[in-house]
C-alpha positions in Angstrom: 80.4 114.8 121.2 83.1 112.5 119.8 86.3 112.8 121.7 89.5 113.0 119.7 93.2 113.6 120.4 94.9 116.6 118.9 97.6 115.5 116.4 100.6 117.8 115.8 102.3 115.5 113.1 101.9 115.5 109.4 100.8 112.2 107.7 104.3 111.8 106.3 105.8 112.2 109.8 103.4 109.7 111.2 104.1 107.1 108.5 107.9 107.4 109.0 107.6 107.2 112.8 105.2 104.2 112.6 107.6 102.3 110.4 110.5 103.0 112.9 108.4 101.8 115.8 107.3 98.6 114.1 110.9 97.8 113.1 112.1 98.4 116.7 109.8 95.7 118.0 111.9 93.0 116.4 115.2 94.4 117.8 113.7 94.5 121.4 112.2 91.0 121.1 115.5 89.5 119.9 117.3 91.1 122.9 114.7 89.7 125.3 115.1 86.2 123.7 118.7 86.0 125.2 117.5 86.7 128.7 117.1 84.4 131.7 113.5 85.7 131.9 112.8 84.3 128.5 114.2 80.9 129.4 112.1 80.7 132.5 109.0 81.5 130.5 109.9 78.7 128.0 110.3 76.2 130.9 106.8 77.2 132.2 105.2 77.0 128.8 106.5 73.5 128.2 104.3 72.2 131.0 101.1 72.8 129.1 99.3 70.2 127.0 98.6 71.0 123.3 94.9 70.9 122.7 93.1 70.0 119.5 91.5 72.7 117.5 88.0 71.4 118.5 88.9 71.6 122.2 90.4 75.1 121.7 87.1 76.2 120.1 85.3 74.7 123.2 87.7 76.6 125.5 87.3 80.0 123.9 83.6 79.7 123.4 83.2 79.2 127.2 86.0 81.6 128.3 87.1 83.9 125.5 89.7 85.5 127.7 91.5 82.2 128.5 95.3 82.2 128.1 96.8 79.2 129.9 94.6 76.2 130.5 95.3 73.0 132.4 93.6 70.4 134.6 93.0 70.6 138.3 96.0 68.5 139.4 98.3 69.9 136.7 97.8 73.3 138.2 98.7 71.9 141.6 101.9 70.5 140.0 102.6 74.0 138.7 102.3 75.6 142.1 98.8 77.0 141.7 95.4 76.0 143.2 92.1 76.3 141.4 90.1 78.9 143.4 87.1 77.8 145.4 83.8 78.0 143.5 85.4 78.1 140.0 83.5 76.4 137.2 85.5 74.2 135.0 85.8 74.6 131.2 84.3 71.5 129.7 86.3 69.8 126.9 86.9 66.3 125.6 89.7 64.2 127.0 90.9 60.9 125.5 92.8 57.8 126.4 93.9 54.7 124.5 92.0 51.6 125.3 92.7 47.9 124.5 89.8 46.1 122.8 89.7 42.3 122.3 87.4 41.1 119.5 86.4 37.6 118.4 85.8 36.8 114.8 83.5 34.1 113.3 86.2 31.4 113.7 86.6 32.2 117.4 90.0 33.7 116.9 90.7 36.7 119.1 92.4 39.9 118.0 93.4 42.8 120.2 93.5 46.4 118.9 93.8 49.8 120.4 91.3 52.6 120.1 90.8 56.1 121.5 88.0 56.6 123.9 86.8 60.2 124.4 85.0 61.6 127.5 84.1 65.0 129.0 86.7 66.6 131.4 87.1 69.9 133.1 90.1 72.3 132.7 90.7 75.7 134.2 92.3 78.9 133.0 95.2 80.5 135.0 92.8 83.3 135.9 90.8 80.7 137.9 93.7 79.8 140.0 95.7 81.2 142.9 99.4 80.9 143.7 100.1 78.2 146.4 102.1 79.8 149.2 105.8 79.1 148.9 105.5 78.0 145.3 107.7 79.6 142.6 105.6 82.4 140.9 104.7 82.2 137.3 107.3 84.0 135.2 106.1 87.0 133.4 107.5 88.8 130.5 105.0 91.6 130.3 104.9 94.2 133.1 101.6 96.0 133.4 101.8 99.7 132.8 101.3 102.2 135.6 100.4 105.9 135.4 97.7 108.0 133.7 96.2 108.4 130.3 96.5 112.2 130.0 95.5 112.4 126.3 92.3 110.4 126.9 93.3 107.5 124.6 90.7 105.1 126.1 87.9 107.6 125.6 88.9 108.4 122.1 89.2 104.7 121.1 85.9 103.9 122.7 84.1 106.7 120.8 85.7 105.6 117.6 84.8 102.0 118.1 81.3 102.9 119.1 81.0 104.7 115.8 82.0 101.5 114.1 79.1 99.6 115.7 81.1 98.1 118.6 80.0 98.1 122.3 82.9 98.8 124.6 82.4 98.2 128.3 84.7 98.3 131.4 84.0 95.3 133.7 85.9 93.1 136.2 87.8 90.3 134.4 89.3 87.6 136.7 93.0 86.9 136.7 95.5 88.5 134.4 93.4 89.1 131.3 93.3 92.8 130.4 90.5 92.7 127.8 88.9 90.7 125.1 87.1 91.1 121.8 84.2 88.8 120.8 84.3 87.0 117.5 80.7 85.7 117.5 79.3 88.6 115.6 78.2 90.5 118.8 80.9 93.2 118.2 81.6 93.5 121.9 84.9 94.6 123.6 85.5 94.3 127.3 88.3 96.1 129.2 89.2 95.0 132.8 88.1 97.6 135.3 91.1 97.1 137.6 93.7 98.4 135.1 95.6 101.6 135.6 94.6 104.3 133.1 97.8 103.8 131.1 97.3 100.0 130.9 93.6 100.5 130.0 94.6 102.9 127.2 97.1 100.3 125.7 94.4 97.6 126.1 91.9 99.7 124.3 94.3 100.0 121.3 95.0 96.3 121.4 91.3 95.4 121.3 90.7 98.0 118.5 93.4 96.2 116.5 91.6 92.9 117.0 88.3 94.5 115.9 89.9 95.7 112.7 92.0 92.7 111.8 90.5 89.5 113.4 86.8 89.9 114.4 85.5 88.2 111.3 87.7 85.2 111.4 86.1 81.7 111.7 86.7 80.1 115.1 89.1 77.4 113.8 91.0 80.0 111.8 91.2 82.4 114.7 92.6 79.6 117.0 95.1 78.3 114.5 96.5 81.8 113.9 96.1 83.1 117.5 99.8 83.6 118.0 100.0 85.8 114.9 96.8 87.6 115.8 98.1 88.5 119.3 101.4 89.6 117.8 99.7 91.9 115.4 97.3 93.4 117.9 99.9 94.2 120.5 102.3 95.5 117.8 99.5 97.9 116.7 99.0 99.0 120.3 102.7 99.6 120.7 103.0 101.6 117.4 99.8 103.8 118.0 100.7 104.4 121.6 104.2 105.4 120.5 102.8 107.8 117.9 100.9 109.4 120.7 103.9 109.7 123.0 103.2 106.7 125.2 105.9 104.1 125.6 104.4 100.6 126.2 107.5 98.6 125.7 107.7 97.3 129.3 104.4 95.4 128.6 104.2 95.1 124.8 107.7 93.6 124.0 107.3 90.7 126.5 103.7 90.1 125.3 104.7 90.0 121.6 107.7 87.8 122.4 105.5 85.3 124.2 102.8 85.0 121.5 105.3 85.1 118.6 107.7 82.7 120.4 110.3 85.4 119.8 110.2 84.6 116.1 111.7 87.7 114.3 110.5 86.5 110.9 106.9 86.2 112.2 107.0 89.7 113.6 108.4 91.1 110.3 105.8 89.3 108.3 103.0 91.1 110.2 104.4 94.6 109.4 102.0 95.4 106.6 98.9 94.5 108.6 100.2 96.2 111.7 101.0 99.5 109.9 97.7 99.5 108.0 95.7 99.0 111.2 97.8 101.5 113.1 97.2 104.2 110.5 93.4 103.5 110.5 93.2 103.8 114.3 95.4 107.0 114.4 93.2 108.6 111.7 90.1 107.5 113.6 91.0 108.8 117.1 93.0 112.0 116.3 92.1 115.4 114.8 94.7 117.7 113.2 95.6 120.5 115.5 95.1 123.9 113.9 98.0 126.3 113.8 97.4 129.4 115.9 95.9 132.3 113.9 98.0 135.4 113.4 96.9 138.4 115.5 96.7 141.7 113.6 98.9 144.4 115.0 
């Protein structure tokens, strides 16, 4: 039997509340942008190299849950050690090289060219904090508590009905879940999460399934910040409609992926609200009013 959550609100009430919740995201992100916590996160993010689209495709094809990637020694500089036994993510590194060439007259010319070669990088989930080092700043605090309405179960049943496979498995590091984009229609949720965090993650991944699963790899990577902003905004709105406040996690997450860009968050409103309404309709059932009892 498909599990659904009883819904006490009219469609009009849901639409109005969803719009209010989505608009509130921008206000909360703007408030966070003025905090010391945000400045610390920016300082941390500036340490990371910007990878080419081709290298990003290689990274996410090997480790789809990757979030922050750097080389072995770079992680040590950032106060983290690659864990023993971890397998590197193989990408292409490059360096400039001087080449001296001689023409038919014997005249030599020197030019520079890029030489590419395989290198290994590691995701933050493959590293451990070095004792005494400054911890990685975090904007998103994982939720604690229960999932009394059974959101995870309802989302799982709805996604299964859409042809998705949803599994709960251990995921290393801080990644809560991921959605495949290779046509396999698979969603994985980390088994170590609290029930409340798992419920929010299920909503986040459901949003990815609706909005982003059919994107080409290069397109998905180029617009990943927007995609993550949309997915977490959907989770925040749907959870809010069901009476769960996820702001302690969602606002920091959205701020990080959107770079606290209020205009970007506002530009996603149409997609967010459309996906939120689709999920709500899929996982809830209208509660019947109690029948009158004859005297």
